DRENMIMI-392881 format. One record per residue (C-alpha): residue number from 1; residue in one letter; x, y negated, z. Coordinates in steps of 0.25 Angstrom, whole numbers, padded with zeros to 4 digits, always signed. Each point is the difference from the previous one (the first is absolute). Example, Ala and Ser with C-alpha at 12.3 -4.5 7.8 and 13.67 -1.06 7.14 Angstrom:
BEGIN
 fipa romi     X     Y     Z
    1    A +0049 +0018 +0031
    2    S +0006 -0014 -0002
end
This chain:
BEGIN
 fipa romi     X     Y     Z
    1    X -0049 -0053 -0034
    2    X +0007 +0003 +0013
    3    X +0015 +0003 +0001
    4    X +0003 +0015 -0001
    5    X +0008 +0005 +0012
    6    X +0006 +0014 +0002
    7    X +0002 +0003 +0015
    8    X +0012 +0008 +0003
    9    X -0002 +0013 +0008
   10    X +0006 -0007 +0012
   11    X -0011 -0010 +0001
   12    X -0010 +0011 +0002
   13    X +0009 +0007 +0010
   14    X +0003 -0012 +0008
   15    X -0015 -0004 +0001
   16    X -0003 +0014 +0004
   17    X +0011 +0000 +0011
   18    X -0005 -0013 +0005
   19    X -0014 +0006 +0001
   20    X -0006 -0009 -0011
   21    X -0007 +0005 -0012
   22    X +0008 -0003 -0012
   23    X -0012 +0000 -0009
   24    X -0008 -0009 +0008
   25    X +0012 -0010 +0000
   26    X +0000 +0001 -0015
   27    X -0015 -0001 -0001
   28    X +0001 -0013 +0008
   29    X +0008 -0006 -0011
   30    X -0008 +0006 -0012
   31    X -0005 -0014 -0005
   32    X +0014 -0005 -0002
   33    X +0007 +0013 -0005
   34    X -0002 +0013 -0007
   35    X +0007 +0012 +0006
   36    X +0006 +0011 -0008
   37    X +0007 +0013 +0004
   38    X +0008 +0011 -0007
   39    X +0002 +0014 +0002
   40    X +0013 -0002 +0007
   41    X -0006 -0009 +0010
   42    X -0012 +0010 +0002
   43    X +0010 +0012 +0002
   44    X +0009 -0008 +0010
   45    X -0012 -0005 +0008
   46    X -0009 +0013 +0000
   47    X +0012 +0009 +0004
   48    X +0001 -0006 +0014
   49    X -0015 +0001 +0003
   50    X -0001 +0011 +0010
   51    X -0015 -0001 +0003
   52    X -0008 +0006 -0012
   53    X -0011 -0010 +0002
   54    X +0009 -0011 -0001
   55    X +0007 +0006 -0012
   56    X -0014 +0001 -0007
   57    X -0003 -0015 +0004
   58    X +0013 -0005 -0006
   59    X -0002 +0009 -0013
   60    X -0014 -0006 -0001
   61    X +0005 -0014 +0001
   62    X +0012 +0002 -0009
   63    X -0011 +0006 -0010
   64    X -0007 -0013 -0002
   65    X +0012 -0009 -0002
   66    X +0006 -0004 -0013
   67    X +0009 +0012 -0004
   68    X +0012 -0002 -0008
   69    X +0004 +0013 -0007
   70    X +0014 +0004 -0001
   71    X +0002 -0001 -0015
   72    X +0012 +0004 -0008
   73    X +0003 -0015 -0001
   74    X +0001 -0001 +0015
   75    X +0009 +0012 +0001
   76    X +0009 -0006 -0010
   77    X +0000 -0014 +0007
   78    X +0003 +0007 +0014
   79    X +0011 +0008 -0007
   80    X +0006 -0013 -0006
   81    X -0001 -0008 +0014
   82    X +0006 +0011 +0008
   83    X +0012 +0002 -0010
   84    X +0002 -0015 +0000
   85    X -0001 -0002 +0015
   86    X +0009 +0012 +0002
   87    X +0011 -0006 -0009
   88    X +0000 -0013 +0009
   89    X +0001 +0008 +0012
   90    X -0014 -0002 +0005
   91    X -0005 +0014 +0003
   92    X -0015 +0000 +0003
   93    X -0010 +0012 +0003
   94    X -0005 +0005 -0013
   95    X -0014 +0000 +0006
   96    X +0001 -0015 +0001
   97    X +0006 -0002 -0014
   98    X -0013 +0007 -0005
   99    X -0009 -0008 +0008
  100    X +0007 -0013 -0005
  101    X -0001 +0005 -0014
  102    X -0015 +0001 +0001
  103    X -0001 -0014 +0005
  104    X +0009 -0005 -0011
  105    X -0008 +0007 -0011
  106    X -0013 -0007 +0005
  107    X +0006 -0013 +0005
  108    X -0004 +0003 +0014
  109    X +0006 -0005 +0013
  110    X +0005 +0010 +0010
  111    X -0004 -0002 +0014
  112    X +0011 +0006 +0008
  113    X +0008 -0001 +0013
  114    X +0012 +0007 -0007
  115    X +0010 -0011 -0003
  116    X +0007 +0009 -0010
  117    X -0011 -0003 -0010
  118    X +0005 -0014 -0001
  119    X +0012 +0006 -0007
  120    X -0008 +0004 -0012
  121    X +0001 -0010 -0012
  122    X -0013 -0007 -0004
  123    X -0008 +0007 +0011
  124    X -0010 -0009 +0007
  125    X +0001 +0004 +0015
  126    X -0008 -0005 +0011
  127    X +0000 +0004 +0015
  128    X -0014 -0007 +0003
  129    X -0012 -0005 -0007
  130    X -0001 -0015 +0000
end
């Protein structure tokens, strides 16, 4: 089975800003990896799509990805993570903590360009696909 990767919202946003199709980029690597998403990533990415046709295309593409639902276990994990990190003086956006909790719950790597994900204990973080 391929490795499970949860691309962070900034992956999609950076690709779109660069004029690249993020789903085509992921599709080119589909033999080596399986790609997942979660509600928070979909929410963050779709909120920034101003063209309704582009929004629909993004939603359609997210709709065929592995979807990690936000279970009570994930909420509990996110709460524990954010509490423990705050106590260490590491204050991260709750959205990113929630995305990380989804990845940790499913043993997925997070594909991201946000360095603060490296502060999350036990999280496999990558900034490119080898």
